[in-house]
Structures are given as C-alpha cells and as structure tokens.
C-alpha positions in Angstrom: 1.1 9.3 -12.4 0.3 8.1 -8.9 -1.2 4.7 -8.1 -2.6 3.3 -4.8 -2.2 -0.2 -3.6 -4.6 -1.3 -0.8 -3.0 -4.4 0.6 -3.7 -7.2 3.2 -6.8 -6.0 5.0 -8.2 -9.1 6.6 -11.5 -9.5 8.4 -9.8 -10.8 11.5 -7.6 -7.7 11.9 -9.5 -6.1 14.8 -6.9 -4.5 17.0 -7.8 -0.8 17.7 -4.7 0.4 15.8 -5.7 -1.8 12.8 -9.3 -0.5 12.9 -7.9 3.1 12.9 -5.8 2.2 9.9 -8.9 0.9 8.1 -10.8 4.1 8.8 -7.9 6.1 7.4 -7.8 4.0 4.3 -11.5 4.7 3.8 -10.9 8.4 4.1 -8.1 8.1 1.6 -10.3 6.1 -0.9 -13.2 8.5 -0.5 -11.3 11.4 -2.2 -9.0 9.3 -4.5 -8.8 9.8 -8.2 -5.7 7.7 -8.9 -5.7 4.1 -10.2 -6.2 1.6 -7.4 -5.1 -2.0 -7.1 -6.5 -4.0 -4.1 -4.8 -7.2 -3.1 -6.1 -9.6 -0.4 -8.7 -7.2 0.9 -11.4 -9.1 2.7 -13.1 -6.3 4.6 -16.4 -5.3 3.0 -16.2 -1.8 4.5 -13.1 -1.2 2.4 -14.2 -3.1 -0.7 -17.2 -0.8 -0.9 -14.8 2.1 -1.6 -12.7 0.3 -4.2 -13.6 0.2 -7.9 -14.7 -3.3 -8.8 -12.2 -3.8 -11.6 -9.4 -2.9 -9.3 -9.6 -5.9 -7.0 -7.4 -9.0 -7.3 -7.3 -12.1 -5.3 -3.6 -12.5 -6.1 -1.2 -11.7 -3.3 1.0 -9.0 -4.7 3.9 -9.8 -2.3 4.4 -13.2 -3.8 7.0 -13.5 -6.4 4.8 -15.4 -8.8 2.5 -12.4 -9.0 5.1 -9.8 -10.1 3.5 -9.6 -13.5 0.2 -8.4 -12.0 2.1 -5.5 -10.5 4.0 -4.8 -13.8 0.9 -4.8 -15.9 -1.0 -2.5 -13.6 1.9 -0.1 -13.5 2.4 -0.2 -17.2 -1.3 0.1 -18.1 -1.8 3.1 -15.8 1.6 4.8 -16.6 2.4 4.8 -12.9 5.6 6.3 -11.7 4.7 6.6 -8.0 3.1 3.8 -6.0 1.6 4.5 -2.6 0.7 1.6 -0.2 -2.1 1.5 2.3 -2.2 -1.8 4.2 -0.8 -4.1 6.8 1.7 -4.7 8.3 4.7 -2.4 7.5 7.4 -4.6 9.1 6.2 -7.8 7.4 4.1 -8.1 4.3 4.3 -4.4 3.2 8.1 -4.6 3.2 7.9 -7.7 1.0 5.6 -5.7 -1.3 8.1 -2.9 -1.5 10.7 -5.5 -2.6 8.4 -6.7 -5.3 8.0 -3.1 -6.5 11.7 -2.7 -6.6 12.0 -5.9 -8.7 9.3 -4.5 -11.0 11.3 -1.3 -11.5 14.3 -3.4 -12.5 12.1 -5.6 -14.8 10.8 -2.5 -16.5 14.2 -0.8 -16.6 13.1 2.0 -14.4 15.5 3.7 -12.0 14.3 3.2 -8.4 13.9 6.6 -6.7 14.6 8.4 -9.9 11.8 7.8 -12.3 9.9 5.2 -10.2 9.3 5.2 -6.5 7.1 3.6 -3.8 5.9 5.0 -0.5 3.9 3.7 2.5 1.3 6.1 3.8 2.0 6.1 7.6 -1.5 6.7 8.8 -2.6 3.7 6.6 -0.3 1.1 8.0 0.8 -0.4 11.3 3.4 -2.7 12.7 2.8 -6.2 14.2 5.4 -6.8 16.9 5.5 -9.1 19.9 1.9 -10.1 19.7 0.7 -6.5 19.6 0.1 -3.8 17.0 1.4 -0.3 17.1 1.0 2.6 14.7 3.6 3.1 12.1 4.3 6.6 13.3 5.1 5.2 16.8 7.3 2.5 15.4 9.3 5.0 13.3 10.1 7.1 16.3 12.2 4.3 17.7 13.3 2.4 14.5 14.8 3.3 11.1 11.9 3.6 8.6 12.2 4.5 5.0 9.9 5.0 2.0 7.3 6.6 4.3 5.0 9.4 3.5 1.7 10.7 5.0 -1.9 11.3 3.9 -1.3 15.0 3.6 1.5 14.6 1.0 -0.7 12.1 -0.9 -3.6 14.5 -1.0 -1.5 17.6 -1.8 0.3 16.0 -4.7 -2.4 13.8 -6.1 -2.1 14.1 -9.9 
C-alpha cells in the first residue's frame, strides 16, 4: 500500500518555484486515494485538499516524532511512502532518514519490502539564497530516491 506525506509547506514560501511545487501538490491531492499524513503544512490552499484527520502539527523530521511515522505506516499497512514537500536537500532528506529508521524499528528491509520516494515535481531545493526545481538540481547533482507524478499516478494502489 502506498502512502503520501505532505511536508513542510509554509505560508512564507513564495518563490515562483515553491508556488509551482504547491500547485503540483494540489494536483496530486485532487486525485489521491492513498492514506495521507501532512506535517507542518501551514498553507490553507493545501490544507483544503487534505483529509482533516490526516494533519499533524508534529514535525516528522524530528527524532522525537518517529513513533508518529511508525504508527501511521503500521495502521495503514504502508510499504511505499511518497513525499511531496520542501526542501529536498534539507528537511526532506532528514525525513527520508527518519523513514529509514522507522523501517529498522519495524524490522522491514529498506528498498526490499519498504521504500520511500520523493516526487520530483512536488519538491524543490533551497541553495545559496535561491530555490530551484528538483529536476534541475538532479541534472547536476547525485539524487536518489526520486520518482515523478506519472509513476505515482500509474501505480497508485
């Protein structure tokens, strides 16, 4: 089962690239049938698309909140977590670390019977006081655990 985490979407994120990411997240949510967990999402335009019981004010990248992740994964029988949020090179990478730790905690084999991916159209990179699209960043840097919206939609089960 797939699950979607919407992560770190703050009201003051107004760079054109970030705004495009938010539009893509809304598109993703509009056709979503998978379990959602939203963490530190301030933007009302996104909250309007997220089921009310799926929103937490706990920051999932913080170590002390690892049990929130574990419980959501366990309750929804999730084997694939997809992330839509900001920023890939900072907080999203930390969230990926937490998910790896959850897989160890639950005795799941990372990349075998549990995996996590970042949806590239739904994330961006903050670098040197500017924001660039994740697809642009990955052209020049090593990126891993990346997928796209098409794969998400095609394999949504």
